[in-house]
N, C-alpha and C positions, 0 to 999 in steps of 0.2 A: 153500277154502284147501288148501294142500299139507300132507300129513302122512305120517308113517310109521306103519304099523299092524301089529299082530301078529294074524293070523287064526287061528293055532294055535301051541301051545308048541313050541319047538325052538331050535336054534342060531341066533344073530342073523343071520349071513350067509345062512342058508337060509330063514328064515321072515319076516323083516321085508319088508314090501311098501309101495311108494310109492303114495299115493292123491292124485290131482291135484284132485279135486272133493269133498273131505270137508267136511261142514257145519261152519261156524264154531260153536263151543260158545256157549251162552247162559249168562251168569252167573246162578246162583240166589241165594237169600237169603244175604247175608254173603259173597258171592264177587266176584271181580274178573275181567274179561276183559282179558288182556294180549297185546300183540303181542310175540312172542319175539324178543329181540335177540341172545341167545346162550344155548346149552344145553350145560351141562357133562355129560360122560359119566361115569357112576358104575358101580361093580360091581353095585349093586342093579338097575341097568337090565338087565344080563345075566340076573340071577336072575328078574326079571319076565318077560323074553322066554322063558326056559326053563320058566316055570311053577313056579319053586322058591322064590319070595319069600313072606314071610308074608302079604302082600296079593296077592290074585289078582283083578284087574279082569275084568269080563265081556268075552268076545271078541266082535268085535275091539276092540283098544284101542291107544292111542298111548302108548308108554313115554316116559321122560325125567323124572327126579325132581328136577332142579335147573336153574334158569334165572335170567337177567336179562332183564327185559322192561319194556315201557312200558304203563302203564294206559290202556286204551281205554274201558272202560265199567264202571260199578258195578252190581251186582245190587241187588235190594230189600234193605231193612234186615233183619237177622236177627231171628228170632222171639224169641230170648232176649236180654235186655239185656246179659247177661254175655258174649255173643259179639261185642260191638261191637269194631271194630278200634281199635288204639292210636292210629292217625292217620286223619284224614278224607281218604282217598286220592282224588286227582282225576285226570282224564284228562291224560296227558302225564308223570305222575310216573314216574321210573325206579326200579324195584324189583327185589328178588330174593326167591326163595322156592321152596317145594316144591309143584309143581302138584297139583291135585286130579284123581286118576285117575278115569276112563279118559282124560282129556284132558291127556296129558303134554306134555313140553317139546319133543319132536321133531316140531314142527308150527309153522306160522306164527303160530298163536294158541293160547293155553292158558288154563286157569282157575287162580286162586289163592284160597285162603281169606284174606279180607281181614284177619282177626285174626292170621294167621300170615305176614303179608307184611312185608318189611323194606325200608327205603330203601337203595338201592345207594350205596356210598360214592363221592364224587366223585373220590377219588384213584386209583380203579381203573377201567380201561376195561371194556367190556361183558363180554368173555371172562373177565377176572380177577374181576369182580364175580360172574359166574355160578358161578365155582369157589370162592368164599369160603365159602358157606353150610354145606353138609353136612360137608365135610372138616375145616374149621377148627373148626366147632362140636363135631364128634365128638372131635377131638384135645383141645380145651380142656376139655370135660367129663371126658374120660378122665383127663387129667393133673391137673386141679385139683379137680373135684368128686368123682371116685372115688378117685384115688390120692393126693391131697393132696401133690403134688410140692413139695419144698422146695429153696431155693437151695443149691447145693453138692452135691446128690445126683447120683448117676449114673443116667441114663435110657438104657435100651436100646430102640431103635426098629427093629422089623422092617419089611421092605418100605419102607425109608426114602426111596427115590427115587420111590415111587408117590404117588398123589394124597393120601390121608389120612396116609401116612407122612411125606411132605415137610412137611405141616402140623404134625405132631408134632415134627419136628426144629426147625422155626422157633419153635414155642411153647415147647419145652423150653429152647432157648437164651434166649428172652425171659424165662423164669422163673429163669434163673441156674443151670441144671443143666449137668452135663457130659454130652454126648450121644454115645453110641456107636450108629452107624448100621450096620445089617446090610442088605446088598443082594445081588442076584444078577447078577454080571457087571461087567466093567471100565467100561462106559459108565455104568451106574447108580452105580458107585462114584465116578466123576468128578462126577456130579450131586450126590451126597450131600456130597462135599467142598465143592462150590460153595455148598451150602446152609449150610455152616458147622459141620457135625458135627465134634466133637473127634477122633473115631476112626471110621474106616470099615472095615468087615469085609466082604470079598467071600466069601459063603458057598460059592461054587462053587470057591474056591481055598484056603480055610482053614476050620478049625473055629471057629465063632463062640463056642462055649462056652469053649474054651481061651483065645481072644483076650480075652474079657471078664474071665476070671479073672486073666490076666496084667496087663491094663490097670488092674485094681482092686486089685492086690496080694492076690488071693485072696478079697476080700470079696464081690464080685459086684455086680450091678446093683440099685439100690434100687427102681427102677420099671421095669417092662417094658411096652411098648406093642405089643400083638400083634394085627394084623388078618389074620394068616395061618393060625394054627392048626397042626395036624399036628406035624411035626418041629420047627417053630419054637417051639411051646409046650413040647414035651417038653424041648428043649434049654434053654429058659429056666428050667425048674424046676431045672436042674443048675447054673445060674450066677446065681440070684437071691440077694440078700443076706439076712442075718438081718433079720426084720421087713420084708422087701421086699414089693412089691405087683405082681402080674401082672394087667394089665387086658386082658381078652378083648374085642376090638372086632369081630372077624369071622373068617371061615374062607375067605379067598381061595385058600388052598392046596388046598381041596376036601376036607380031612379034619378032622372034628370030633373032637378028642382026648377021651379018657376019663381024667381025671386021677386019680392015686392019692392019695386024700385023706390017707392015712397019711403020705405024703411031705411034704405041706404041714404036717401036724402036727409031724413030727419036725424040719423045718427052720424052722418058725415063719414062714411066709410066707402071704400072702393072695392068693386068686384072686378077682378082681372082674369082674363083667360090666358091659358098657355097651351099652344100646340107646338111642341118642340120641333117636330118634323119640318115645319115651315122655315125654320132657320137654316136648314140644310140647303134650301133653294134660294131664300131671300138674303141670307147673310152667312154664307159658309165660312168666311174667315172668323166670324165670332165663334162658330162651333170648334174650329181648329184652336182658337185661343183658349177656349174653355178646356179642351182636351189637354193642352199643355199645363193648365192650372191644376187639373185633376191629377195628372201624372206627378206633378210636383208635390201635391198633398199626399198622394199615395206613397211616394218615396219617403216622405217624412213620417208615415204611419198615421197621419191625421184622418185619412179616409181609407176604408177597405171594404169592398163589397161583401155583404153578409151572405156568403154562400153556405146554406145550411144542409143541402143535400147534393151529392154528385151521383148522377144516375146513369145506368146503362142505356144504350140506344133503344132497347125494347120497352123502356118505361115512358116513352114520349106521350102516348095517349093519356095515361094516368096522370102524368105530371101536368099536362096542359089542363086537364079536367080539374085537378086540385087547385091550380091557380085560378081557374074560372070560378070555382066554388068558394074561394076566399078562405080555404082551410090551411094555407101554408104560412110559414114564417120565413122571412128572408128570401133568398133566391135559390131556385132549383136550377141546376145546370146538368145538361145531358152531355156525356162524353162518348162520341161515336167510336 
């Protein structure tokens, strides 16, 4: 099969290598072999390629953490009865999930854990279905499980035109919140407006802290969704409301802030962390429940992954590099 592999850590454009005769992976106990129909590009893919992710597969490996695929073959039954899948997957089933590394999504075939595989919603095409899983699950858990967002509250979303940020805007609106979207540049501002944000702030042209204070009459944002870190987090502490909640989702800006906890004490706000992947091992039923909720919202048209580019297989290195550099809008999806 064709696959993109990482022989050594580095920048995606520099180190990703095409392999035309890579062996097709064989599904182990409790695994599924799937033909990849679409692979969504995520920021963790860049971290994997750079060797900076919390998971470091043995070299060489195929990255790609999110896909929509078609079941080809089931592996043997798992050794533990508790690892049985929620559905008896069959060849031909259209599914989404997070591949089992080192056999990632940037290949013609990949492996999925059958117990952590989900049926692709019929209302979404392959590219949209591939982009539904990680970003929208992350945003849902951040807003509802961690921050307990309530109708009528003000939600501040950083990187609102990006993959996970756009999901947070959609889910914030679905929850009845007033959404303030922070973006970088006029084009991304237009995207955030199209997503339905109530207020869009271009951080390259104005101070988002002042804009949030003005828009809320000095109260501040009740919930902050922060996948950026650095200056975005620091500024958020200056415009978070009394008893507000800042959810730390990631550090796409490259800087991990060191918060002054005395400031959180004085202003009475909470700093919450979200590692969505932990729910897949600690509370998999919650992940399945959220998938059902997301599918229902997608069927209503309330949420829809913002797929801005559908790319050929040859574009993988450039796509991962662009996501790493923060120059993209919405989701990039590779179609093998």
